[in-house]
C-alpha positions, 0 to 999 in steps of 0.5 A: 500500500503506502510507501515508507521513508528510508534514509535517502528519502529523508535526506533530500527533503527541504526545509519546506518539507520539514516545516509542513510535516511538523506543522510549523506554520510561521516557518512555512509561511516565511519559507513560501515568502522566500522561495515560492516554489511550493511544488518542489519534490524529493527524489521520490516525488514527495511535495510539501503538500504530501508531507502536510497531509501525511501528518494531518497538518490541515493549516499547513496544507491550506497554506500550501494550496493557497500558495499554489501547491498541486493537489494532484501531485504524484509521488514515485508510487503514484500516491497523491496528497489525498492518499496521504490525508486518508492515511493520516485519517485527517477528515479536515485535510480530505475535505480541503483537498476535495474542495480544491479539486483533488481526484477521488479516483486517481488513475494508475494507482494500485491503492486508491485513496479509499483503499488507504482509508480502509486499510487504517479504519478511517471510516469518516474519510471513507464516507467523504470519499464515497460521497465524492464519487469514489469507486467502490470496486477499484481493485488493488493488486495485493488486497482487492477491493476496499471491502476486502481490505476492511474485512482483512482489517476486521473493521466493522464500521468500515465494512458497514460504510462500504456495504451501505454505500453499495459495495459488491459483497461478492467481489472476488480477489483471486476468487476469494470473497470478503466472506471467505476472509472473515470466515477464516477469522471466524468473526461472527458479527462480520459474517452475519453482516455480510450475509445480511447484505447478500454474501454468497455462501456457495462461492469457491476460492482458488482452492475450491473451498467455500467460506464454510470450509474455513470456519469453526465453531459458532461461525461454522454453525451460522454459515450452515444455517444460512446454507440450509435455510432459504432467505426470507422473502423480505430479505430477497426483496431488499437486495433486489431493490438495492441491486436495481438502484445500484450503488450510484443511486443508493444515496438518493434512496430517501427520495423514494416515496415510501414509509420511513420504516420501509426506507430504513429497511432498504438502507439497513438503518 
């Protein structure tokens, strides 16, 4: 996912990089006045704005943007300042960047900003990204979709945010679904949640194994129950309606002229 600093990376950071990373606002202001080149980058493409966002320095990030920092600058890994803001979990920096034209779905990235936020359980950042149009099915070559990552990290709130937004509960990474992942952990609440959102218990991974084949104890019993009992009609209707609406329209579900009780049921509220 995100890169790590080493000795040579740190060596070519400028005073402006250091000031931005450390939140030294007055020093940063002075350096900008002296130089003005706010887009000066290190050998691996790190700009002062990358540094500020990685450390969640909102005021430094705002100063840099106002001075002309490129909000979509890429480092050597293709990460943008928005990716870094999602790493830090800074809701303020994420809002700032989005308000100034940061791309929510940058091209040629293995890990999108949404992946970075999911990896660290920063669900509030995830909500902002999703509202801005983040691709819920973007696939990282190592982990799969953001939902795969949220399940890998066993973060219930992140999983809930993604599922309610319409993420594909049966997305596959080398044939492994999110349900396979949580079944391996025997995480009962998350297994239940994925099943409620329509996870397919019959799907096989690249080893020809189903989620139930990885589970034990209560988790195995729960999966066996769902496998041997047909889902209620209400359950099937809810998933049919949500599938027809698709993730792009789910956020407008309140516009349907339906009773509040039924709306809440459709939204899993």
